[in-house]
C-alpha positions in Angstrom: 182.9 143.7 55.0 182.7 146.9 52.9 180.3 148.2 55.4 183.0 148.3 58.1 185.3 150.5 55.9 182.3 152.8 55.1 181.6 153.2 58.8 185.2 153.9 59.6 185.4 156.5 56.8 182.2 158.0 58.1 183.6 158.3 61.6 186.8 159.8 60.1 184.8 162.4 58.2 182.8 163.3 61.3 186.0 163.7 63.3 187.6 165.8 60.5 184.6 168.1 60.5 184.6 168.2 64.3 188.3 169.0 64.3 187.6 171.9 61.9 184.8 173.4 64.0 186.7 173.1 67.3 189.9 174.4 65.7 188.0 177.4 64.4 186.6 178.1 67.9 190.1 177.6 69.5 191.7 179.9 66.9 189.1 182.6 67.4 189.7 182.5 71.2 193.5 182.5 70.7 193.9 179.3 72.8 195.4 177.1 70.1 197.5 177.4 67.0 197.1 175.7 63.6 200.2 173.6 62.9 199.1 172.3 59.5 200.7 174.9 57.1 198.1 174.5 54.4 195.2 174.9 56.8 196.9 177.8 58.4 197.1 179.6 55.1 193.5 178.9 54.4 192.5 180.2 57.9 194.6 183.3 57.6 193.0 184.0 54.2 189.5 183.5 55.6 188.1 181.3 58.4 185.1 180.3 56.3 187.4 179.0 53.6 189.2 176.9 56.3 185.9 175.4 57.4 184.7 174.9 53.8 187.8 172.9 52.9 187.3 170.7 56.0 183.7 170.2 55.0 184.7 169.3 51.4 187.3 166.8 52.7 184.7 165.2 55.0 182.2 164.8 52.1 185.0 163.5 49.9 185.8 160.8 52.5 182.1 159.7 52.6 182.0 159.6 48.7 185.3 157.7 48.6 183.8 155.0 50.8 181.6 154.0 47.9 184.4 153.5 45.4 187.3 151.9 47.3 187.5 148.2 47.8 188.0 147.0 51.3 191.6 146.0 51.4 193.7 145.6 54.5 196.1 148.4 53.7 193.2 150.9 53.1 191.5 149.8 56.3 194.8 150.1 58.3 195.5 153.6 57.0 191.9 154.7 57.7 192.0 153.2 61.2 195.3 155.0 61.8 194.0 158.3 60.7 190.9 157.8 62.8 193.0 157.2 65.9 195.0 160.3 65.2 191.9 162.4 64.8 190.5 160.9 68.1 193.7 162.1 69.8 193.3 165.6 68.2 189.7 165.8 69.3 190.7 164.8 72.8 193.3 167.6 72.8 190.5 169.9 71.8 188.5 168.8 74.9 191.5 169.7 77.1 191.6 173.3 75.9 187.8 173.6 75.9 187.8 172.4 79.6 190.5 175.0 80.4 188.8 177.8 78.5 185.3 177.2 79.8 
């Protein structure tokens, strides 16, 4: 069963990184805004810092998957976060379709 949580965390980390890349593209084309105040500060300071933090968070999620036991509340939270990131990535697809 731990494999399931590891896979969910891997998907979440990939979606997080994809969100970072697509957000960076959208911000550079002025078609979206960053609503996360922490990430906005990082992007305003330097876009590479923004993307580096997203990468570090993604790697952290993968590493975390090796240390957390598979408990229902952890799995539920992870699934919820994954669903949210799927919606965010879908919204990215909308502006990409409009832009290109």
